[in-house]
C-alpha positions in Angstrom: -87.9 -168.8 120.1 -89.0 -169.3 116.5 -89.8 -172.8 115.3 -89.7 -174.3 111.8 -92.1 -176.9 110.6 -91.7 -178.7 107.3 -95.0 -179.4 105.7 -95.7 -182.8 104.2 -95.7 -183.2 100.5 -98.7 -182.0 98.6 -101.2 -184.8 98.3 -103.4 -183.2 95.7 -104.2 -185.6 92.8 -102.0 -185.3 89.7 -102.4 -186.5 86.2 -100.0 -189.2 85.2 -97.5 -187.8 82.7 -97.3 -189.2 79.2 -93.8 -190.1 78.2 -92.4 -190.0 74.7 -92.0 -193.8 74.5 -94.9 -194.7 76.9 -96.5 -197.1 74.4 -93.3 -199.2 74.0 -92.4 -202.1 76.1 -89.4 -202.3 78.4 -87.1 -204.1 75.9 -88.0 -201.8 72.9 -87.5 -198.7 75.0 -84.2 -200.0 76.3 -82.9 -200.9 72.8 -84.1 -197.7 71.2 -82.8 -195.3 73.8 -79.5 -197.2 74.5 -78.9 -197.3 70.7 -79.5 -193.6 70.3 -77.4 -192.7 73.3 -74.6 -195.0 72.2 -74.4 -193.2 68.9 -74.4 -189.9 70.8 -71.6 -191.1 73.0 -69.6 -192.2 70.0 -70.2 -188.8 68.3 -69.2 -187.0 71.5 -66.0 -189.0 71.6 -65.2 -188.2 68.0 -65.8 -184.5 68.6 -63.7 -184.6 71.8 -60.8 -186.5 70.2 -60.8 -184.2 67.2 -60.3 -181.0 69.3 -57.1 -180.0 71.0 -53.7 -178.5 70.2 -53.6 -180.6 67.1 -57.0 -180.5 65.2 -57.8 -183.8 63.5 -60.7 -184.2 61.0 -63.7 -186.0 62.5 -63.7 -188.7 59.8 -60.1 -189.6 60.6 -60.9 -189.7 64.3 -63.9 -192.0 63.8 -61.8 -194.4 61.6 -59.0 -194.5 64.2 -61.5 -195.3 67.0 -63.2 -198.0 65.0 -59.8 -199.4 64.1 -58.8 -199.4 67.8 -62.0 -201.2 68.6 -61.2 -204.0 66.2 -63.1 -202.8 63.1 -60.7 -202.8 60.2 -60.9 -199.3 58.6 -57.5 -199.5 56.8 -55.9 -197.1 59.2 -52.1 -197.1 59.6 -51.6 -197.9 63.3 -48.1 -196.4 63.2 -49.3 -193.0 61.9 -49.2 -189.9 64.0 -53.0 -189.4 63.8 -53.7 -192.9 65.1 -51.3 -192.5 68.0 -52.6 -189.1 69.0 -56.2 -190.4 69.0 -55.7 -193.7 70.7 -52.6 -193.1 73.0 -53.0 -189.4 73.9 -56.7 -188.6 73.9 -58.7 -191.8 74.2 -57.6 -192.6 77.8 -59.0 -189.3 79.0 -62.2 -189.8 77.1 -62.7 -193.2 78.7 -62.2 -191.7 82.1 -64.8 -189.0 81.3 -67.2 -191.7 80.1 -66.7 -193.8 83.2 -67.1 -190.9 85.6 -70.1 -189.5 83.8 -71.8 -192.8 83.7 -71.2 -193.5 87.5 -72.5 -190.1 88.6 -75.6 -190.3 86.4 -76.4 -193.9 87.6 -75.8 -192.9 91.2 -78.1 -189.8 90.7 -80.9 -192.0 89.3 -80.6 -194.4 92.2 -80.7 -191.6 94.8 -83.7 -189.9 93.1 -85.6 -193.2 93.2 -84.4 -194.0 96.8 -85.4 -190.6 98.1 -88.5 -190.4 95.8 -87.8 -186.9 94.4 -86.1 -185.5 91.3 -83.9 -183.1 93.2 -81.6 -185.7 94.8 -78.1 -185.7 93.5 -74.7 -186.9 94.9 -73.5 -183.3 94.8 -76.6 -181.5 96.1 -77.2 -183.7 99.1 -73.5 -183.7 100.2 -72.3 -187.1 99.2 -69.7 -185.7 96.8 -68.6 -183.2 99.5 -68.1 -186.1 101.9 -66.1 -188.0 99.4 -64.0 -184.9 98.7 -63.3 -184.5 102.4 -62.1 -188.1 102.6 -59.7 -187.5 99.7 -58.4 -184.3 101.2 -57.8 -186.0 104.5 -55.9 -188.7 102.8 -53.8 -186.3 100.8 -53.0 -183.7 103.4 -52.9 -185.6 106.7 -51.0 -188.8 105.9 -47.4 -188.4 104.6 -47.4 -191.9 103.1 -50.2 -190.8 100.8 -48.8 -187.5 99.8 -48.1 -188.5 96.2 -50.8 -191.2 95.7 -53.0 -188.8 93.9 -50.6 -189.1 91.0 -51.5 -192.8 90.6 -47.9 -193.7 89.7 -47.9 -197.1 91.5 -50.0 -199.0 88.9 -53.5 -200.3 89.3 -52.6 -202.7 92.0 -50.4 -200.4 94.1 -51.3 -200.5 97.8 -51.4 -196.7 98.1 -53.5 -196.4 95.0 -56.6 -197.8 96.5 -56.4 -195.8 99.7 -57.7 -192.6 98.0 -60.9 -194.3 96.7 -61.3 -196.0 100.1 -61.1 -192.7 101.9 -63.6 -191.2 99.4 -66.0 -194.1 100.0 -65.9 -193.7 103.8 -66.6 -190.0 103.6 -69.4 -190.4 101.0 -71.1 -193.2 103.0 -71.0 -191.3 106.3 -72.4 -188.2 104.7 -75.1 -190.1 102.8 -76.2 -191.8 106.0 -76.3 -188.5 107.9 -78.4 -186.8 105.2 -80.8 -189.7 105.0 -81.2 -189.8 108.8 -81.9 -186.1 109.0 -84.4 -186.2 106.1 -86.6 -188.9 107.7 -90.0 -187.7 108.9 -92.2 -190.5 110.4 -90.3 -193.1 108.4 -90.6 -191.1 105.1 -88.1 -188.9 103.3 -89.0 -185.2 103.5 -87.9 -183.2 100.5 -87.3 -179.9 102.2 -85.4 -181.6 105.0 -83.3 -183.5 102.5 -82.3 -180.3 100.7 -81.6 -178.4 103.9 -79.5 -181.3 105.3 -77.6 -181.4 102.1 -76.9 -177.7 102.1 -75.8 -177.8 105.7 -73.5 -180.8 105.3 -72.0 -179.3 102.1 -71.1 -176.2 104.1 -69.6 -178.2 107.0 -67.6 -180.4 104.7 -66.4 -177.4 102.7 -65.3 -175.6 105.9 -63.4 -178.6 107.1 -61.7 -179.0 103.7 -60.7 -175.3 103.7 -59.3 -175.7 107.3 -57.2 -178.7 106.2 -55.8 -176.8 103.3 -55.0 -173.7 105.4 -53.1 -175.9 107.9 -51.3 -177.9 105.3 -47.6 -177.1 105.0 -47.0 -179.3 102.0 -47.3 -177.0 98.9 -47.4 -180.0 96.5 -50.3 -181.6 98.4 -52.2 -178.3 98.5 -51.7 -177.7 94.8 -52.9 -181.3 94.1 -56.1 -180.7 96.2 -56.9 -177.4 94.7 -56.5 -178.7 91.1 -58.7 -181.8 92.0 -61.4 -179.9 93.9 -62.7 -178.0 90.9 -63.4 -181.2 89.1 -61.0 -181.7 86.2 -60.2 -184.5 83.8 -56.8 -183.1 82.7 -54.1 -185.6 82.6 -56.3 -188.6 83.4 -55.0 -191.8 81.8 -55.5 -195.5 81.8 -54.3 -195.8 85.4 -57.2 -193.7 86.6 -59.6 -195.7 84.5 -58.4 -199.1 85.9 -58.6 -197.8 89.4 -62.3 -196.9 89.3 -63.7 -199.3 86.7 -64.3 -202.3 88.9 -66.0 -200.6 91.8 -68.2 -198.6 89.4 -69.1 -201.6 87.1 -69.8 -204.0 90.0 -71.9 -201.4 91.8 -73.9 -200.8 88.7 -74.6 -204.5 88.2 -75.7 -204.9 91.8 -78.0 -201.8 91.6 -79.6 -203.3 88.5 -80.4 -206.4 90.5 -82.4 -204.1 92.9 -84.2 -202.2 90.1 -87.5 -203.9 90.7 -87.3 -203.2 94.5 -86.5 -199.6 93.7 -89.6 -199.3 91.5 -91.7 -200.6 94.3 -90.1 -198.2 96.8 -90.9 -195.3 94.5 -94.7 -195.9 94.7 -94.6 -196.2 98.5 -92.4 -197.8 101.1 -95.5 -199.4 102.8 -96.6 -200.9 99.5 -93.1 -202.1 98.9 -92.9 -203.7 102.3 -96.3 -205.4 101.7 -95.0 -206.8 98.4 -92.1 -208.5 100.0 -89.3 -205.8 99.8 -87.1 -205.6 102.9 -87.2 -201.8 102.9 -84.5 -201.0 105.6 -82.0 -203.5 104.1 -82.7 -202.3 100.5 -82.2 -198.7 101.6 -78.9 -199.4 103.2 -77.6 -201.5 100.2 -78.7 -199.0 97.6 -77.3 -196.1 99.6 -74.0 -197.9 100.0 -73.7 -198.8 96.4 -74.6 -195.4 95.1 -72.1 -193.9 97.6 -69.4 -196.3 96.3 -70.0 -195.2 92.7 -69.9 -191.6 93.6 -66.8 -192.0 95.7 -65.0 -193.9 92.9 -65.8 -191.2 90.4 -64.9 -188.3 92.8 -61.6 -190.0 93.8 -60.3 -189.8 90.2 -62.0 -186.7 88.8 -62.8 -184.5 91.7 -66.2 -183.0 92.6 -68.0 -182.7 89.3 -71.5 -181.6 90.1 -75.0 -181.8 88.6 -74.3 -184.8 86.2 -76.5 -187.0 88.5 -79.2 -184.4 88.5 -79.5 -183.5 84.8 -79.1 -186.7 83.0 -81.6 -189.0 84.9 -84.2 -186.3 85.0 -84.1 -185.6 81.3 -84.1 -189.3 80.4 -87.0 -189.9 82.8 -89.1 -187.5 80.7 -88.4 -189.7 77.7 -88.6 -193.3 79.0 -90.5 -192.9 82.3 -89.5 -193.8 85.8 -89.0 -197.6 85.4 -85.5 -198.2 86.8 -85.0 -201.4 84.9 -84.6 -199.1 81.9 -83.6 -195.8 83.5 -80.5 -197.1 85.3 -78.6 -198.6 82.3 -79.8 -195.7 80.1 -78.5 -193.2 82.6 -75.1 -194.8 82.6 -74.7 -194.3 78.8 -76.4 -190.9 78.9 -74.1 -189.7 81.7 -71.0 -190.9 79.8 -72.1 -189.0 76.7 -72.9 -185.9 78.7 -69.6 -185.7 80.5 -67.5 -186.5 77.4 -69.3 -183.7 75.5 -68.9 -181.3 78.5 -65.1 -182.1 78.7 -64.8 -181.4 74.9 -66.5 -178.0 75.4 -64.3 -177.3 78.4 -61.2 -177.8 76.3 -62.5 -175.7 73.3 -64.3 -172.7 74.9 -61.1 -170.8 75.8 -58.6 -172.8 73.8 -55.6 -173.2 74.0 -56.3 -172.8 77.8 -58.0 -175.7 79.5 -61.2 -175.0 81.5 -62.0 -177.5 84.3 -65.0 -179.6 83.3 -66.6 -179.0 86.7 -67.1 -175.4 85.7 -69.0 -176.4 82.6 -71.3 -178.8 84.4 -72.0 -176.2 87.1 -72.9 -173.5 84.5 -75.4 -176.0 82.9 -76.6 -177.7 86.1 -77.1 -174.6 88.3 -79.9 -173.1 86.1 -81.4 -176.6 85.6 -81.5 -177.1 89.4 -83.3 -173.7 89.8 -85.8 -174.8 87.2 -86.5 -178.0 89.1 -86.9 -176.0 92.3 -89.4 -173.7 90.6 -91.3 -176.7 89.1 -91.5 -178.4 92.4 -92.2 -175.3 94.5 -95.6 -176.5 95.6 -94.1 -179.6 97.3 -91.7 -177.5 99.4 -93.0 -175.4 102.2 -91.3 -174.1 105.3 -93.3 -172.2 108.0 
């Protein structure tokens, strides 16, 4: 019988990388990068709101958005342009920004928690677990058959069951992946990836089985449309459902940013410096799973946002999570808004699911990360 042994991470000395803003303090880095990304987010929203069946000049879109935000730009609020921008297109853009920010922040948290740049809610199976929870809720419970439409209002009882089912599935999967990746109390990179691949396959197979056994055509169509990761038709109801779990989870994760920094340099050192490592692991894993589940429950399984954005920003600002986490939130929002705009314009007037765009960008990026970290992964 053949056996597989996963080698430990290469312990050869490495030079500490120099970051683009390494000579700046925490506050200057935070202000500079957040300011640049906020402008990028606004530009992405202007571009996204200007595209569609009715093309609107970017200047008019910017004026309408600023007028809506309370900055008087002399725009007629009864005009067709203003209503198209603020009533028709802005809600979907806000949902895209919220989902992108949640996935990026969750990805940054998991990369720090597992201490490797390849961790991502989609790659390690957390998104698949959340997806399975949603599919169970949609296909197996008659009372939830139409809850995916979110027609009951933000406080409707059925409305919150979909995010709850997604959270349970995400948390169970995250715990399973984490337990399978532990090697003598440490997270093993190869085991993490293998466990994520295995659980992704298992969750996908169960999801397919549920769809094949479903006799409700409307539920099946809802699930298929949702699984590819799409923001089509998402409005303010979707935004209000997910905003509080995501924002509260983000604030709580920020409170643990110092502990997360200490855990990155070594769990033994973190324990010696007063960090309750097991409790912090559980809390951060639960909060990142809640963020992922909230995003997945309203937008579907949009992959690679949590992989690309934190990694690219880490190259600029460094690994300090006191800066990386809030910056990832804004960067993820800008990334997904821009990706959604591209998805709606590539094959216009047809709509391309945004999950396809993020996969086309994220797949090659993930391969690049695997190639770059190939020396730390060895299976014999």
